[in-house]
N, C-alpha and C positions, 0 to 999 in steps of 0.2 A: 785710669787708663784702660782698664779692661772694659769699662763702660763705653768708651768711645770706640774701642775695637769691635765690641759687640754690635753697636749701632751702625758702624761702617760696614760690617759683614751683612747685617740685615738689610740695609739700604743698597747693597751692591746689586748690579745688574744680574749677576749669576744667581744670587739668592732669589731675586724677583722672578727670573725665568724658571728656576727650579720650583718655586711655589706655584706658579701658573700651571706648569706641566702636572704637578701633583694634584692641584685642584681640578684640572681637566680630566685626569685619570679617575679621580673619585667621582666627579660628575658623570662621566661616561658609565661607570659601574652602576651608579644609582639609576640612571636613565635606562640602562639595559635591564636592570632588575625590575623596574616599573613596567617596562614593555612586556617582559616575560610574565609578570604577575597578571597583567591584563589578558594575555593570551590564555593563561591557565583559567582565569575566571570565565572567559568565553567558552572554553572547553567544558568546564564544570556545568555551565548553564545549558549547553547543548546536551550533555549527558543526562541532566535532570529532566529535560524535555523528552528525551528518548525513553527514560525510565517511566515517565508518566504515560507515554503512548503505549509502552509495553504492558503496563499495569492495566490500562483500559482494555487493551486487546485481550489480555488474560482474563479479565472479568467477563468480557463478551463470550469468550470460549467456554468459561465455566458455566455461564447461563445456557449456552447452547448444549453443553453436555448434560446439564440438568434436564433440559427439555427433551433431549433424545432418550434419556433414561426414564421419562415419565410414562405413565400408563396411557395418557391421552395420545402421545405420539405413537406408541406401539399399536394401539387400537386403530389409529388412522392408517398407518402403513399396512397393517394386516388387511384392512378393508381394500385399500388401493392396489397393493402389489399382489396379494394372494387371493383377493376376491372373497374373503371371509365375511361372515355376517353373524349377527347376534341371533340367539334362538328366537324364533317367532318373526324374524324379519324376512321380507321378500326383496330380492334384488331385481331391479328392472333396468334393462339395457336399452337405451334409446339411441338409434343410429343417428349419425350426424346428418342433418338435412342437406348440407352442401355436397356430401358424397353421393347421395341418392339423386340429386338434381343433375350432377355431372354425368352419371351413368345413363340416365334417361335421355339427356340431351345428345349424348354420343350415339345411343341406339337410334334416336330419331333421325340424326343426320345420316347414319349409315343406311337406314331403311329407305330414305328418300332417293338414294342413288340406285341405279340398276345393278343387278347382280353381276353381270359381266364387267361393269366398271369397277366394282369392288375387287374382283379377282385380278384385274389388270393393275390396280393400285397396290394390291397385296404383293404381286410378283415384282413390280417395279420399286417397291419399298416406299411408296408415297402414302403419307398418312392423311 
């Protein structure tokens, strides 16, 4: 008799409904866990990419620091910024040809105008 009572309880609508609700709850929990795991994996991958970028940037900065501490860089900057030279070297300064051309053209245009016209332009602020 207990055997029939058990099967009748198992096959009842209440038991079936309870089993479906329990199965849905377990399925929802598993699905939610899987979605969260996928999100965490994406975050981990993004952080790994960021770590790689920072490591390469750090390596570049280390190379730059090494170059800035080198004798080659110090000598170059001493020559450019301070105008220093090695013993026996002569420094030659060559003026920029564009600057000299502009000045001579400006003087030529001013000399072609009459003196009184230059004074009027000066007082009126005309270039």
